[in-house]
N, C-alpha and C positions, 0 to 999 in steps of 0.2 A: 395795935397788935397786927392788924391786917397788913400794914406797910412792912412790918418786920417779917411777916409770913412770906410775902411775895419776894422780899429781898433775900430771905433765907433760901427759898426755892430756887431763885435765879442763881444764887451762889452755889448751891449744892448740885444743880444740874450741870454746872461747868466743872465740878471737881469730884463728883461721886466716884469713888474708886473702891472703897473697902466696905466691909460689913458694918463698921461703926458709923460711917457716913450714911449708909442706907437706913440703919436703925434710927439715927438722928432725924433724918428726913421723915421717916414714918411717924415718929413721935410728934414732930412739929405739925404734920398734916392732920393727924388724929386730934391733937389738942385744939387746933384752929377750927376743925369741923365741929367740935363739941362746944366751942365758946358761944356766948350769948350773941344772937343775931345771925349765926351761921347754921343753927340746927336744921333749918328748913331749906338751906341753900344747897345747891348741887356742887359737888367738887369731884374733879377727875384729874388724875396726874399720871403721866407715863414718862419715865426717865429712860432714855435709850442711849447706849454707848455706841456711837457711830463708828468708832475705830474697831471694836470687837464685833459689831453687828448683832448686838443682843440687848434685850430689855434688862435693865438693872433693877427697876422698881416700878410698880404700878399700884394705883389705888382707884378703883372704879374706872379703869381705863377703857372699858367697853361701853361706858355710858354715853349715849348720844347727847351732845350739848351744843348750844349755839355759842360760837367763840365770842369771848368778851375782849375788851380792849387789852387786857394783860396778855391774853393768848396771842394777840396780833403782834406783840413785841417779840415773841419767840419765833413766829413764822417770818417776821421781817428780818430778824437776825440771821436766820438760816438762809433766807433769800439773798441778803447782802453777801453772806459768806460764799454761797454757791454761784450767784449770778453777777455779783459786783454792784456797787452803789450807782453806777452809771447805766445799768440795764434798763431798757424801756421795752414794753410790749409793742409790737408793731402789727398793723393790719394793712395789707396791701390790696390795691385795686388793680385788676387786670381786665383785659378785653380779649376776645377771640372772635374773629370774623372780619368782614370787609366793610370799609367805610366808603359809601358812594359819593359822587360829586355834590349831592345835595346835603351831605353831612349825616346820612342815615347809617348807623351801625347795623349791618345785617349779621347779627351774632349776639353773643352774650357778654355781660359784664360779670366779673368774678370778684367777690369779696373774699380775700384769703386771710383767714384768721391766724393770729400768732399768739393767742393765749390771753388777750386783753379781756379781763372779766367784765368790763363795762362798756367797751367800745366807745370810749369818750366819757367825759364827766362834766357836769355843770359847775363843778368846783373850780375848774381852771378854764379861763377863756379860750386858750388854744386847743383844748380838747372837748369843748362843749359840742353837743350834737350839731348845732347850727354851724360851728366852725368846721367840724369834721366833714359834714355833707357839702358845705360851700367849697371846701378844698377839693373834694372829689368832683364836684360839678366843674370847677375851674380846670382841673386836670383833663376831664373829658372834652370840654370845649377847646382846650389847647390842642387836642388831637383832631379837632375839626368835627366832633360829634355834636349834632344838634338834636337827634332823635334816635331812639333805639328800637329796632325791629328784632327783638329777642327777649331773653330773660335776664333777671338779676339772680345770680346763683351765688352760693357761698360754699367755701371749702374749709373744713375744720380738720384737715389731715394731720395737724400737729397732735390731735387727740384720737387718732385712729383706734388705739387700743381700748379706750373707754370714752366714747363720745358724750356721755352724760353722767352726772353724778348718780350714785346708787340710790340716793334718797329722792330723786326727782320722779314724780309720777309719770308713767309711760305716756299718758295722755298729753302732758305738757310738751314732751319731746315731739310727739306725733303732730300736735297742733303747730308748733314752731316750724317743723319741717314742711308741713303742708303750706303754711303761709309764705315761707321763703320760696318754695317751688312755684307758687302761684304768682309771685311778683313779676 
């Protein structure tokens, strides 16, 4: 029944247009939420018509939930649709300052974020933190930099409007900022 439920939701999300489809969706959601094994589970659904810019149906849509694997399918589908399947997050490394003849950078290194939620991953060799930092080290050495007389700074300007998620405790953000500034 659960597989049928998620298949039905995926289908209806793509074609909900009229009152009957919304009523069918609501009936399906309520039936599944009442079935054995789901009574104590959390369920939240929001169907939004992107073309009309309006909500079509919601059930517990304001409930805070940790996304599960099925939810990730929907966000992945939207990301592929909006960004394309070849899209990759990029993080750039920059420098500002002068490099003296001894290879000392008198200035700062800038890590310029591009939305990568993990800044590398152990799941893929080419994006593991060791590979990422080794690549940055090679790039700095290629510029002739052996030592840095400055700071390591980061720029998250891509998220100027909302630099942290609403649910993050302010102390986490302040601690992260202080650690990065002290580096």
